[in-house]
C-alpha positions in Angstrom: -4.7 -37.3 161.4 -3.2 -39.2 158.6 -0.2 -40.9 160.5 -1.2 -44.4 159.6 -0.7 -43.5 155.8 3.0 -42.4 156.4 5.4 -44.8 154.7 8.4 -45.7 156.8 11.5 -46.4 154.6 12.6 -48.7 157.4 9.9 -51.2 156.3 12.1 -51.9 153.1 14.1 -55.2 153.5 16.5 -56.6 151.0 15.5 -59.6 148.9 16.6 -61.1 145.4 15.1 -63.1 142.7 16.6 -65.2 140.0 15.6 -64.2 136.5 17.1 -66.0 133.5 20.2 -66.8 135.4 20.6 -63.3 136.7 20.1 -62.3 140.3 18.0 -59.0 140.7 18.6 -57.3 144.1 15.7 -55.2 145.4 14.0 -54.0 148.6 10.6 -54.9 149.5 7.8 -53.7 152.0 4.6 -55.6 152.0 1.1 -55.5 153.2 1.0 -51.8 153.6 -2.6 -50.5 154.4 -3.2 -47.6 152.1 -6.4 -46.3 153.6 -7.2 -45.6 157.2 -10.5 -47.5 157.2 -10.3 -50.6 155.0 -13.3 -52.7 154.6 -11.6 -55.7 153.3 -8.2 -57.2 153.8 -7.2 -57.1 150.2 -6.9 -53.2 150.5 -3.2 -53.3 151.0 -0.1 -52.7 148.7 3.5 -53.8 148.1 6.5 -51.7 147.4 9.6 -52.9 145.5 12.6 -50.9 145.0 15.8 -51.7 143.0 18.7 -52.2 145.5 20.8 -49.5 144.1 18.5 -46.8 145.1 19.1 -47.5 148.7 22.7 -47.1 148.1 23.0 -43.9 146.2 23.2 -46.0 143.0 21.5 -45.8 139.7 19.8 -48.2 137.2 19.3 -47.7 133.6 20.0 -44.0 134.1 17.4 -43.6 136.9 18.2 -42.7 140.5 16.1 -42.8 143.7 14.2 -39.7 143.1 13.8 -39.9 139.3 12.7 -43.6 138.8 9.2 -44.1 137.1 6.7 -45.8 139.6 5.0 -48.7 137.8 1.6 -49.5 139.5 0.5 -52.9 137.9 -2.8 -54.5 138.9 -3.9 -58.2 138.9 -7.7 -57.4 138.2 -9.4 -59.7 135.7 -13.0 -60.2 135.1 -13.7 -57.4 137.7 -12.8 -60.2 140.2 -10.4 -59.1 143.3 -6.9 -58.3 142.3 -4.6 -59.2 145.1 -1.4 -57.3 145.6 1.3 -58.6 143.3 4.8 -59.7 144.0 8.0 -60.6 142.2 8.0 -63.8 144.3 4.3 -64.6 143.8 3.3 -67.9 142.1 -0.4 -68.2 142.7 -2.9 -67.0 140.1 -3.5 -64.1 139.3 0.0 -62.6 139.2 2.4 -60.7 136.8 5.3 -61.5 138.8 7.5 -61.5 135.6 6.4 -58.0 134.8 7.6 -56.8 138.3 11.0 -58.6 138.0 11.7 -57.0 134.7 10.6 -53.7 135.8 13.0 -53.7 138.8 15.6 -54.9 136.4 14.9 -51.9 134.3 15.1 -49.5 137.3 11.6 -48.9 138.0 9.9 -48.6 141.4 6.9 -51.0 141.6 3.9 -50.2 143.8 1.5 -53.2 143.4 -1.9 -52.5 145.3 -4.6 -55.1 146.1 -8.0 -54.0 144.8 -11.5 -55.1 145.6 -13.6 -57.0 143.0 -17.2 -58.0 142.5 -16.8 -61.0 144.8 -15.1 -59.4 147.6 -16.8 -59.7 151.1 -16.0 -57.8 154.4 -15.7 -59.6 157.7 -19.4 -60.0 158.0 -19.8 -61.6 154.8 -21.3 -58.5 153.1 -20.5 -57.7 149.5 -18.2 -54.6 149.3 -16.4 -54.9 146.0 -18.9 -54.1 143.4 -18.7 -50.9 141.3 -17.1 -48.5 141.8 -14.8 -50.4 144.5 -12.1 -51.4 142.0 -11.5 -47.7 140.8 -11.9 -46.3 144.2 -9.2 -48.6 145.5 -6.9 -47.8 142.7 -7.3 -44.1 143.2 -6.7 -44.6 147.0 -3.5 -46.5 146.3 -2.4 -43.7 143.9 -3.0 -41.1 146.5 -1.0 -43.2 149.0 1.9 -43.1 146.8 1.7 -39.2 146.1 1.2 -38.5 149.7 4.5 -40.2 150.5 6.5 -38.2 148.1 10.1 -38.0 149.2 9.3 -40.8 151.7 8.9 -43.5 148.8 11.5 -43.9 146.5 10.7 -42.9 142.9 9.2 -39.9 141.0 5.6 -39.4 142.0 5.2 -37.2 138.9 5.9 -40.4 136.8 3.3 -42.9 137.9 2.3 -45.3 135.2 -0.5 -47.7 135.6 -0.7 -51.1 133.9 -3.3 -53.8 133.6 -5.1 -56.3 131.3 -8.8 -56.9 130.5 -10.8 -55.6 133.5 -7.5 -54.5 134.7 -6.7 -52.7 131.7 -10.1 -50.8 132.2 -8.9 -50.1 135.7 -5.7 -48.5 134.5 -7.6 -46.6 131.7 -10.0 -45.4 134.0 -7.4 -44.3 136.5 -5.9 -42.3 133.4 -9.1 -40.4 132.4 -10.8 -39.7 135.7 -8.0 -38.1 137.8 -9.3 -36.1 140.5 -12.9 -36.6 139.7 -15.3 -35.3 142.2 -17.5 -38.3 141.8 -15.3 -40.6 143.8 -14.5 -38.2 146.7 -17.2 -39.5 149.1 -16.1 -43.0 148.8 -12.5 -42.1 149.1 -13.2 -40.0 152.1 -15.1 -42.7 153.8 -12.1 -45.2 153.4 -9.8 -42.6 154.8 -7.7 -42.2 151.6 -4.7 -39.8 151.8 -5.8 -36.2 151.1 -4.1 -35.5 148.0 -4.6 -36.0 144.2 -4.9 -39.2 142.2 -4.0 -38.0 138.6 -1.3 -40.0 136.8 1.5 -39.5 134.3 0.7 -42.4 131.9 -1.4 -45.5 131.2 -0.6 -48.9 130.0 -3.7 -50.7 129.1 -4.1 -54.2 127.4 -7.4 -55.2 126.0 -9.3 -53.1 128.4 -12.9 -54.3 128.9 -14.6 -51.0 129.3 -17.3 -48.7 127.9 -19.8 -51.4 129.1 -22.9 -49.4 128.3 -22.0 -49.6 124.7 -19.9 -52.7 124.5 -23.0 -54.9 123.3 -23.7 -52.6 120.3 -20.0 -52.6 119.4 -19.9 -56.4 119.6 -22.8 -56.9 117.3 -21.7 -54.3 114.8 -18.5 -56.5 114.4 -20.1 -59.8 114.6 -23.5 -59.5 113.4 -24.2 -62.0 110.8 -21.8 -64.6 112.4 -24.3 -66.8 114.4 -22.2 -69.5 115.8 -20.1 -68.8 118.8 -17.2 -70.5 120.3 -15.3 -70.0 123.6 -13.6 -71.7 126.6 -15.2 -71.6 130.1 -13.7 -72.6 133.3 -14.3 -76.1 134.8 -15.5 -76.0 138.4 -13.3 -77.5 141.0 -10.2 -77.9 138.6 -8.2 -74.9 139.7 -4.4 -75.4 140.1 -2.5 -72.8 142.1 -5.5 -70.8 141.8 -5.8 -71.0 138.0 -8.9 -73.0 136.7 -8.7 -75.4 133.7 -10.9 -74.6 130.8 -13.1 -76.5 128.3 -14.6 -75.6 125.0 -18.3 -74.6 124.7 -20.2 -73.5 121.5 -23.7 -72.6 120.2 -25.7 -70.9 117.7 -27.8 -67.8 118.0 -31.5 -68.5 117.5 -33.8 -66.2 115.5 -34.6 -63.9 118.5 -30.9 -63.4 119.4 -30.3 -62.8 115.7 -32.9 -60.0 115.7 -31.7 -58.6 118.9 -28.0 -58.5 117.3 -29.4 -56.4 114.4 -31.0 -54.0 116.9 -27.8 -53.6 118.8 -25.8 -53.0 115.7 -28.2 -50.1 114.7 -27.8 -48.7 118.2 -24.0 -48.8 117.8 -24.3 -46.7 114.4 -26.2 -44.0 116.5 -23.7 -44.0 119.3 -20.5 -44.0 117.2 -21.7 -41.3 114.8 -22.7 -39.1 117.7 -19.1 -39.1 118.9 -17.7 -37.1 116.1 -14.5 -38.8 116.1 -11.9 -37.7 113.5 -9.1 -39.5 111.5 -5.7 -37.8 111.3 -6.7 -36.5 107.9 -9.7 -34.8 109.4 -12.3 -37.4 108.1 -15.3 -37.9 110.5 -15.3 -41.5 111.5 -18.8 -42.8 111.0 -20.6 -45.9 110.1 -23.6 -46.5 107.7 -26.8 -48.3 108.5 -25.2 -51.4 106.9 -22.3 -51.0 109.4 -19.7 -49.8 106.7 -18.0 -46.4 106.5 -15.0 -44.6 107.5 -14.8 -46.1 111.1 -14.7 -49.7 109.6 -12.1 -48.6 107.4 -9.9 -47.7 110.4 -10.5 -51.2 111.7 -9.6 -52.8 108.4 -6.3 -50.8 108.0 -5.2 -51.3 111.5 -5.6 -55.2 111.0 -3.7 -54.9 107.7 -0.9 -53.0 109.5 -0.8 -55.9 112.1 -0.6 -58.4 109.4 2.1 -56.6 107.5 4.2 -56.4 110.7 3.8 -60.2 111.0 4.5 -60.9 107.5 7.8 -59.0 107.7 8.8 -61.3 110.6 8.0 -64.3 108.4 4.8 -65.2 109.9 2.2 -67.0 107.7 -0.7 -64.6 108.1 -3.1 -66.8 106.2 -3.8 -68.5 109.3 -6.9 -66.1 109.1 -8.9 -65.5 106.0 -9.4 -62.4 104.0 -6.0 -61.1 103.4 -4.4 -60.4 99.9 -0.6 -60.3 99.6 1.2 -58.9 96.7 4.9 -58.8 96.5 5.4 -59.0 100.2 2.8 -56.4 100.8 -0.5 -56.8 102.3 -2.8 -55.0 99.9 -6.3 -55.9 100.9 -8.5 -57.4 103.6 -11.9 -58.6 103.4 -12.9 -57.8 107.0 -16.0 -60.0 107.1 -14.1 -63.1 105.9 -11.3 -62.3 108.6 -14.0 -62.1 111.4 -15.5 -65.2 110.2 -12.4 -67.0 110.5 -11.6 -65.3 113.9 -15.1 -66.6 115.1 -17.5 -65.1 117.4 -16.9 -65.7 121.1 -20.1 -64.5 122.9 -23.9 -64.8 122.4 -26.3 -62.0 122.5 -26.0 -59.7 124.4 -22.3 -60.1 125.0 -22.0 -58.2 128.2 -25.5 -57.2 129.8 -26.9 -60.5 129.6 -30.8 -60.9 129.7 -30.5 -63.4 132.7 -28.0 -61.2 134.6 -25.4 -64.0 134.3 -22.3 -62.0 133.3 -19.4 -60.6 135.3 -20.4 -57.2 134.3 -24.0 -57.6 135.6 -22.4 -58.8 138.8 -20.2 -55.9 138.9 -23.1 -53.5 139.0 -24.7 -55.3 141.8 -24.6 -53.9 145.5 -24.7 -55.4 149.0 -28.3 -56.6 148.5 -28.7 -57.3 145.0 -26.3 -59.9 143.2 -26.4 -58.2 139.7 -28.2 -55.5 137.7 -28.6 -54.5 134.1 -26.7 -51.5 132.9 -28.4 -50.8 129.6 -32.0 -49.9 128.9 -32.3 -52.6 126.3 -31.4 -55.4 128.4 -33.5 -54.2 131.3 -36.5 -54.0 129.0 -36.0 -57.5 127.7 -34.7 -59.1 131.0 -35.6 -62.7 131.4 -35.5 -62.5 135.1 -36.7 -59.8 137.6 -34.0 -57.1 137.6 -33.0 -53.7 138.5 -31.2 -51.1 136.3 -27.9 -49.9 137.7 -27.7 -46.1 138.4 -26.8 -44.3 135.3 -24.3 -42.0 137.0 -22.4 -45.0 138.4 -22.4 -46.7 134.9 -20.8 -43.7 133.4 -18.4 -43.0 136.3 -16.6 -46.4 135.7 -16.5 -45.7 131.8 -13.1 -44.0 130.9 -14.9 -42.4 127.8 -17.2 -40.4 130.0 -14.5 -38.1 131.2 -13.2 -37.6 127.8 -16.7 -36.4 126.8 -17.2 -34.2 129.7 -13.6 -32.9 130.2 -14.4 -32.6 134.1 -11.2 -34.7 135.3 -7.5 -34.6 134.8 -6.4 -37.1 132.0 -3.0 -38.7 131.7 -0.9 -37.2 129.0 0.5 -40.4 127.8 -1.1 -43.7 126.6 -0.1 -47.2 125.4 -3.1 -49.3 124.4 -2.9 -52.9 123.0 -5.7 -54.9 121.8 -4.7 -58.3 120.2 -5.7 -58.8 116.5 -7.1 -62.2 117.7 -8.9 -60.9 120.7 -12.7 -61.6 120.7 -13.7 -60.7 124.1 -14.9 -57.1 123.1 -15.1 -55.3 119.7 -12.0 -53.9 118.1 -14.3 -50.8 118.2 -14.1 -50.4 121.9 -10.3 -49.8 122.2 -10.3 -47.9 119.1 -12.9 -45.4 120.2 -10.8 -44.8 123.3 -7.5 -44.3 121.4 -9.2 -42.1 118.9 -10.9 -39.8 121.4 -7.7 -39.4 123.2 -5.7 -38.5 120.1 -8.6 -36.1 119.0 -8.1 -34.3 122.3 -4.4 -33.9 121.9 -3.0 -36.8 124.1 -0.1 -38.9 123.2 -1.3 -42.3 122.2 0.6 -45.5 120.9 -2.1 -47.9 119.9 -1.8 -51.1 118.0 -3.6 -54.6 117.5 -0.8 -57.0 117.8 -0.9 -60.0 115.3 -2.6 -63.1 116.6 -2.7 -62.1 120.1 -5.7 -63.2 122.2 -7.2 -61.6 125.2 -4.0 -61.2 127.2 -1.4 -58.7 128.3 2.2 -58.0 129.1 3.4 -60.1 126.3 5.7 -57.3 124.9 7.5 -56.2 128.0 10.5 -55.0 126.1 8.4 -52.7 124.0 6.3 -51.4 127.0 9.4 -50.5 128.9 11.0 -48.9 126.0 8.0 -46.7 125.7 8.2 -45.9 129.4 11.8 -45.1 129.1 11.2 -42.7 126.2 8.9 -40.8 128.3 10.9 -40.7 131.4 14.7 -40.6 130.5 
């Protein structure tokens, strides 16, 4: 019944790529349909295998049956993420990541994933939520279904992604085998097996969307001017658009809404019952201060200390006090003012339905929907509210609260200390909740890193090797 989903090792053909003057030899199989009934051409995956494994050899201590399987995605802005390739030059791509992973001895399976603008052959929208995670799960199931046919250890699957792709990676890690997605996976003809994974690498995951506006205003409330870059229509080169700076100032109505959202964050955060390593309950006060804010402050101080130890001038940003080579204090408000606000209010569930996240929650008939009660009540356009179960289903936090799915044991989460796309609170909540539930978590706010990923491949791969070797 599932013959179409059987991987044929004869599909693998030899290839090579030059990396820093070194030739990397590998085998590749491309454009493999990972579901029986695809609804869009993007639903294919590519497989890349270090050449040594097809000749009874080893790489970095791994063999054909023991090599980790890295599953990176190219999702960004919840847009379609095409199947990546070490030879790919068109944006979006993380070709360098795949090249370096092959050099390290990993098998790489890169799946194409539907996004909010994906259309089927008839022009109907088929890529809005939960399509992105359904496709990720279907690709994972394809890999597991082909255990012993595909090189690599299917018990050592590691996902990787950035931004919305980081959210995709994280959601795959918390929602393993969730019953919610079974109907959609069955309709696509996904392989009849499991979709839980071993480990997650997530860079700046844009997730927990129904609480992201609250968290953003908890962080930036009182900072009323915003500055960001937006793409210039018709300027794309090789798929990547050029950007121009735009800025503005929050009016009195937006400032009042910011204060309301800040108060909502206090209620949300305090309800979670997060704990510090010393047992302190991580809460915030009505003014936004408290133990949770101290966690943010100390993580940023640790980031600055690491940079200072490397000889970096950390006073690019305001607020730090340095004594005898040690970062001894941080005025977090001063730091945030120098970092600057990026988004207006609300940051994600925009009142005019004009955000990527509004579009994510649309459907075949409606381009975009609200996903918070506050924005629905204050909408400036005729709008619908997305189904609450759907909004929760694409939030990685939901599964940690209900504990009704299989969660990956190992996590590496990075969110740049200069990243303004979402609040520091959002990844910190995820990392803290995972730690509180006993999962292995490596979390940091790397110094002066904006919204981006795959900038520390050596460290990422060292982490994977530590888990797998």
